[in-house]
C-alpha positions as CSV (number, residue, x, y, z in Angstrom):
1,X,-84.3,25.3,-42.9
2,X,-87.1,23.3,-41.3
3,X,-90.7,24.7,-40.9
4,X,-91.9,25.4,-37.3
5,X,-95.2,23.8,-37.8
6,X,-93.9,20.2,-38.0
7,X,-93.9,18.0,-34.9
8,X,-90.5,16.5,-34.0
9,X,-90.9,12.9,-33.4
10,X,-88.2,11.1,-31.4
11,X,-86.6,8.0,-32.9
12,X,-88.3,4.8,-31.8
13,X,-86.7,3.1,-28.7
14,X,-86.2,-0.7,-28.8
15,X,-88.5,-2.6,-26.6
16,X,-87.2,-4.2,-23.6
17,X,-87.4,-7.9,-23.7
18,X,-88.1,-8.4,-20.1
19,X,-91.2,-10.4,-20.6
20,X,-89.4,-13.0,-22.9
21,X,-86.4,-13.2,-20.6
22,X,-88.6,-13.9,-17.5
23,X,-90.8,-16.3,-19.4
24,X,-87.8,-18.3,-20.8
25,X,-86.1,-18.4,-17.3
26,X,-89.3,-19.4,-15.6
27,X,-89.7,-22.3,-18.1
28,X,-86.1,-23.5,-17.5
29,X,-86.8,-23.3,-13.7
30,X,-89.9,-25.2,-13.9
31,X,-88.3,-27.9,-16.1
32,X,-85.3,-28.6,-13.9
33,X,-87.4,-28.5,-10.6
34,X,-89.9,-31.0,-12.3
35,X,-86.8,-33.3,-13.2
36,X,-85.4,-33.1,-9.7
37,X,-88.8,-33.8,-8.2
38,X,-89.4,-36.8,-10.5
39,X,-85.9,-38.3,-9.9
40,X,-86.5,-38.1,-6.1
41,X,-86.3,-41.5,-4.5
42,X,-88.1,-42.7,-1.2
43,X,-87.1,-41.8,2.2
44,X,-86.1,-38.4,3.8
45,X,-82.6,-38.3,2.4
46,X,-83.9,-38.5,-1.0
47,X,-86.0,-35.4,-0.6
48,X,-83.1,-33.4,0.9
49,X,-81.1,-34.3,-2.2
50,X,-83.7,-33.0,-4.5
51,X,-84.0,-29.8,-2.4
52,X,-80.2,-29.4,-2.5
53,X,-80.2,-29.9,-6.2
54,X,-82.9,-27.4,-6.7
55,X,-81.1,-24.8,-4.5
56,X,-77.9,-25.4,-6.5
57,X,-79.5,-25.0,-9.9
58,X,-81.5,-21.8,-8.8
59,X,-78.2,-20.2,-7.6
60,X,-76.4,-21.3,-10.9
61,X,-79.4,-19.9,-13.1
62,X,-79.5,-16.6,-11.1
63,X,-75.7,-16.2,-11.2
64,X,-75.6,-16.9,-15.0
65,X,-78.2,-14.3,-15.6
66,X,-76.5,-11.8,-13.6
67,X,-73.2,-12.4,-15.1
68,X,-74.4,-12.4,-18.8
69,X,-76.7,-9.4,-18.0
70,X,-73.8,-7.4,-16.4
71,X,-71.6,-8.2,-19.5
72,X,-74.4,-7.1,-21.9
73,X,-75.2,-4.0,-20.1
74,X,-71.7,-2.7,-21.0
75,X,-71.9,-3.6,-24.7
76,X,-73.0,-1.0,-27.2
77,X,-75.9,-2.8,-28.8
78,X,-77.3,-5.2,-26.1
79,X,-78.1,-2.7,-23.1
80,X,-81.8,-3.6,-23.1
81,X,-81.2,-7.3,-23.1
82,X,-78.5,-7.1,-20.4
83,X,-80.9,-5.1,-18.1
84,X,-83.7,-7.6,-18.9
85,X,-81.5,-10.5,-18.0
86,X,-80.5,-8.9,-14.7
87,X,-84.0,-8.1,-13.7
88,X,-85.0,-11.6,-14.7
89,X,-82.2,-13.0,-12.5
90,X,-83.6,-11.1,-9.4
91,X,-87.2,-12.3,-10.1
92,X,-85.9,-16.0,-10.6
93,X,-84.0,-15.7,-7.3
94,X,-87.2,-14.6,-5.5
95,X,-89.4,-17.1,-7.1
96,X,-86.8,-19.9,-6.8
97,X,-86.2,-19.2,-3.1
98,X,-90.0,-19.2,-2.5
99,X,-90.3,-22.5,-4.4
100,X,-87.5,-24.2,-2.4
101,X,-89.2,-23.2,0.8
102,X,-92.5,-24.7,-0.5
103,X,-90.8,-27.9,-1.5
104,X,-89.2,-28.1,2.0
105,X,-92.6,-27.4,3.6
106,X,-94.1,-30.4,1.4
107,X,-91.4,-32.6,2.4
108,X,-92.1,-32.1,6.1
109,X,-95.8,-32.7,5.7
């Protein structure tokens, strides 16, 4: 029998690793965008090649985040990580699309 004057505290919930997932994905995106920009040669065709490589890598990164996140959401112990990866994939898609547009605007200038 429990006394009525004690406060019931809920068990601690695991923290959602969203910040870490977004930070790691952003670092990966900056790294490959920097590498494709540095590997860009001269001429307009080289710039379009780097832009196409950036777009392909962003789609691959977002797709992998969504796929791994979707799989982890349905596992017993990794629901928080799966949700964080899916949200991180959406954020990287928006940021990556904007950076591709900025890269294209820089190439036109």
